[in-house]
Rosetta silent file (secondary structure, phi, psi, omega in degrees, C-alpha in Angstrom):
SEQUENCE: MSLDWFVSIGLLPVSFALTGPVAELVGVKATLIGAGVLGSLSGLLLLVPGVRDPEAEPLPSARAPVA
SCORE:     score description
SCORE:     0.000 S_00000001
   1 L     0.000  -36.039 -179.686  -35.673    8.456  -25.846 S_00000001
   2 H   -67.509  -38.606  179.085  -36.852   11.377  -23.797 S_00000001
   3 H   -63.977  -36.071  175.583  -38.681    9.086  -21.403 S_00000001
   4 H   -60.026  -47.716  179.536  -35.439    7.125  -20.979 S_00000001
   5 H   -62.071  -44.498 -176.846  -33.570   10.320  -20.325 S_00000001
   6 H   -66.888  -42.796  178.504  -36.166   11.526  -17.812 S_00000001
   7 H   -67.071  -49.165 -171.015  -36.176    8.240  -15.869 S_00000001
   8 H   -75.195  -40.672 -177.243  -32.518    7.612  -15.934 S_00000001
   9 H  -102.454  -42.415 -174.299  -31.161   11.059  -15.357 S_00000001
  10 H   -66.868  -33.562 -177.192  -34.052   13.299  -14.302 S_00000001
  11 L   -97.069    4.561  175.987  -35.026   11.166  -11.269 S_00000001
  12 H   -57.123  -48.409  178.365  -31.431   10.623  -10.058 S_00000001
  13 H   -61.152  -29.082  176.372  -31.619   13.518   -7.570 S_00000001
  14 H   -72.000  -39.997  176.968  -34.844   12.113   -6.169 S_00000001
  15 H   -62.794  -39.354  176.280  -33.250    8.728   -5.584 S_00000001
  16 H   -64.121  -37.412 -179.304  -30.407   10.464   -3.815 S_00000001
  17 H   -71.178  -34.670 -178.359  -32.817   12.412   -1.624 S_00000001
  18 H   -79.220  -28.161 -169.405  -34.748    9.265   -0.729 S_00000001
  19 H   -67.928  -44.884 -177.767  -31.833    6.857   -0.143 S_00000001
  20 H   -62.173  -54.182  178.566  -30.474    8.447    2.985 S_00000001
  21 H   -63.110  -34.781 -179.288  -33.745    8.687    4.958 S_00000001
  22 H   -69.981  -45.050  175.096  -34.794    5.166    3.876 S_00000001
  23 H   -57.269  -34.675  177.258  -31.395    3.771    4.931 S_00000001
  24 H   -71.795  -37.170 -178.182  -31.676    5.503    8.274 S_00000001
  25 H   -77.943  -42.782 -176.427  -35.183    4.112    8.775 S_00000001
  26 H  -106.160  -16.185 -173.979  -34.797    0.470    7.686 S_00000001
  27 L   104.197  157.246 -177.487  -31.062    0.071    7.667 S_00000001
  28 H   -66.895  -50.266 -176.616  -28.354    0.013    4.948 S_00000001
  29 H   -55.522  -50.834 -174.998  -28.638   -3.718    4.250 S_00000001
  30 H   -67.169  -34.094  178.430  -32.419   -3.705    3.822 S_00000001
  31 H   -66.971  -40.142  179.912  -32.138   -0.570    1.607 S_00000001
  32 H   -70.132  -35.750 -178.434  -29.650   -2.311   -0.720 S_00000001
  33 H   -71.498  -45.490  176.808  -31.733   -5.425   -0.885 S_00000001
  34 H   -58.267  -38.563 -176.214  -34.917   -3.429   -1.601 S_00000001
  35 H   -71.879  -32.888  178.101  -33.186   -1.447   -4.336 S_00000001
  36 H   -66.520  -43.657  174.525  -31.969   -4.765   -5.850 S_00000001
  37 H   -60.731  -48.574  178.455  -35.473   -6.122   -5.769 S_00000001
  38 H   -64.560  -35.789  174.424  -37.030   -3.097   -7.330 S_00000001
  39 H   -64.106  -41.162 -178.001  -34.406   -3.037  -10.012 S_00000001
  40 H   -67.731  -39.442  179.744  -34.976   -6.698  -10.819 S_00000001
  41 H   -67.067  -38.941  178.920  -38.804   -6.229  -10.961 S_00000001
  42 H   -64.724  -32.828  176.159  -38.418   -3.271  -13.226 S_00000001
  43 H   -64.502  -31.663 -178.967  -36.220   -5.435  -15.451 S_00000001
  44 H   -71.464  -11.784  175.458  -39.047   -7.992  -15.691 S_00000001
  45 H   -66.828  -15.351  174.337  -41.139   -5.412  -17.431 S_00000001
  46 H   -71.496  -16.244 -179.215  -39.187   -6.185  -20.541 S_00000001
  47 H   -83.815   -5.512 -179.250  -40.946   -9.553  -20.613 S_00000001
  48 L   -82.230  124.715  178.585  -44.397   -7.797  -21.070 S_00000001
  49 L   -50.918  134.639  174.776  -45.478   -7.859  -24.777 S_00000001
  50 L   100.462  -19.545 -178.398  -45.326   -4.433  -26.347 S_00000001
  51 L   -75.293  -38.644 -178.801  -42.686   -3.009  -24.004 S_00000001
  52 L   -78.862  -28.303 -178.744  -39.811   -3.915  -26.221 S_00000001
  53 L  -132.038   77.419 -173.770  -41.509   -2.860  -29.429 S_00000001
  54 L   -67.590  -17.968 -177.030  -43.886    0.078  -28.703 S_00000001
  55 L   -88.940   -3.075 -177.903  -44.338    0.770  -32.451 S_00000001
  56 L   -71.138  153.449  177.706  -45.749   -2.685  -33.203 S_00000001
  57 L   -64.837  132.772 -178.565  -49.310   -3.140  -34.177 S_00000001
  58 L   -66.510  158.471  178.050  -51.571   -3.953  -31.199 S_00000001
  59 L   -60.017  155.301  176.627  -53.077   -7.425  -30.949 S_00000001
  60 H   -59.817  -36.362 -179.002  -56.496   -7.813  -32.620 S_00000001
  61 H   -74.143  -13.221  178.440  -58.168   -8.274  -29.218 S_00000001
  62 H   -92.711   -8.933 -178.414  -56.720   -5.016  -27.982 S_00000001
  63 L   -80.664  148.874  179.447  -58.143   -2.902  -30.841 S_00000001
  64 L   -70.917  142.659 -179.533  -61.264   -0.897  -30.306 S_00000001
  65 L   -66.068  144.215 -177.114  -64.327   -2.237  -31.999 S_00000001
  66 L   -93.560  130.716 -177.556  -65.277   -0.634  -35.272 S_00000001
  67 L   -96.187    0.000    0.000  -68.773    0.943  -35.253 S_00000001
């Protein structure tokens, strides 16, 4: 939960600070399109196994060999 709080709320001022200069550099329309693409790509991370259930047991192939 703390990671969610950090990303959602803690980085909000950073996004505000970057949005103006990026919009001035590449244009407002390109900035909005880029933000939409980045948001969509970050949403795709939910399709990666283990992201939705971080407490699940790792796959047998991901475990370290027992010596």
